[in-house]
N, C-alpha and C positions, 0 to 999 in steps of 0.2 A: 819289541823290547828294546830300547836305548842300550850301546851298551861305551862308556865311560874312558876306557883305558885299552889298553893293548896288554893287559890277560882278562879282562873281559872277553876281549875276541879270543884269545885262544881257549879261555871255559866257552865261550859258547861251540865252538869249532870241535872240539875235543868230546864235549855231548852228544853232538852226532852222532848215531850210530851209523849210515853210509859214512858222511866223511872219514872217520878211523876207519873202516873197513877199507874202503878205497886209498887207504894212503898206508895203509900196513899192504897192501898190495903193490902199492906203488914203491915203496922202499926195500920189500921182498926182493923186485927187481932190477932193482938197484946196488944192491948188496953187494958181499963180495960171497963167493960161490958159497962158502964153507955155510954161512949164515942165514943164504937162502930160505931152505925146507925149514928149519927154525920159526924164521920169523913168518914164513905160510904156516906152520901148526899154532902158533898162537894166535893169527888170525882166524884160524881154524877155530881152536877154543873158546878162542872167546863172542866174535861175531858168527858160526857156524856155517864158511863161507870159503871155499874147495878152492882156492888159484893157483898153478901150477906156476912157479917163475917165470917161465918158458913162454907162456905164452903170451904173443905182441897185443899190448893194449893199446890204443891211441886217447889222443888230449883228450878230457871233456868225458871222460866216463860217469856215470850215474851209477851208483849201487843202488836202486831204489830198494829200502828191505831186505838187507844182504842174504839173511839164513838161508842156506840151501843151497847158495850160487854154487855151482862150478864150471869152472874153466880148464879146461883139458889142457896140457905141454902144448902144442903145438896149433893153437885156434888164434886168427886173427882175428880183431875189436878195432872196427875203425874207430873212424873220433864223432865227440856227442853221446852217443850209443848209449840206451837207456836200459838197463838189466832188474827186471824186476824177480820178488821170489821166487827161489826154487827152479831159476833157470836152469840150462846144463846145456855145454859146448861141448862136447868129446865125438869121441873114432864111434864108426861104427861097426866096427868090429875088433877081437882081442887081438886079432893075429896081424893088426898091421903094425902092429910093434910101437918105434917111438920117430915115425914116416907120418914130419909136417904137414905132408898130404894127403892124410887122412882125418883132419881137422877141417872143420868150418871157417867161413871165411867171412866177418858181416864187413860189408859197406860203412859208411858216414850217417848217421843220426838216425841206425837204426832201434826200432824197439821193440822188445825182449818179451813179454809178458809173461806173468807169475805163471810156472812152474812147465812153459817150452820148451822143448829139448830141439834142438838142434845137432842133428850126426851125420858124422863123415864127411866126406870134401865135396860139400854144398859149400855153396858160394850165394849170400843174402847182399842184394842188391843196394844203393843209399835208395836212404829213406823207408826201408822194408819194415813192415810190423807184423810180428807172429805175433797171433792171440795167443790166450793164457792153455796150456795144458795141448799143445798144441805140439805134434810131432815132425818137424822138416828130416827131408832125408833126399829133398831136391830140391835146384837150384831155385832161388825166387827173385824174378825179376826187380830191376826199380820201380822205387812206387809199390809195390805191388802188397796186400796184408790177404795174411791164411792164416787161415785157418782151421781145427779139426784135425783126425787121427786116420789116415796122413792127411797132411794141410793139404788145402785145397785154394787155391785164388779166392778170395771172396768180393776182390774191388780192386780198385788203383787211387793214386794219391791226386790223380785226374778227375776220376771220377765222384773222388768220395768232395772232391772242390764244387764238381758243378752240381751236386746231390742238395750241398749246403746253399749256394746261390737260390737254386731249384723253389725250396723250400723256406725260403728265408718270407716270415710277415708281413703282408704288402701292406702298407699305409692306410688308415682308415678314414676313412670319408668323414668331413667337416661341413 
């Protein structure tokens, strides 16, 4: 679809639910303190996403299908992370109060699959992948892929690259 004017670009961006949800998350983060909770409540009402404005979110965040995403106040999300629908980043215990050390910390380029839950003072390394419906309560090393309840490592970025290279079809004989 060709966009012929600035208004066309604005209309295109505003019709994108992931863009609108991420935009309101950013507005809530930089709004005056009295308006933060109101903007977050509007985002929850319009898009079904509950992000505490105190969460630290890196640049390039992609909220793909943002319905059901919950990000607690002390969570740290690195640059260029992708969070799918229903993912949760929160405390492991209700007794940890507002301690920011009780929340997950994601590195850069992390993918959280649909319904993935990361709880407690857990660190996910750069380029980590958390599979759908996985429950992560332990640290995940950089480049690793984890799945299951509780999440267990099934591979790493280097192993995946090697599998792709090995499974490439050979040239047909002419």
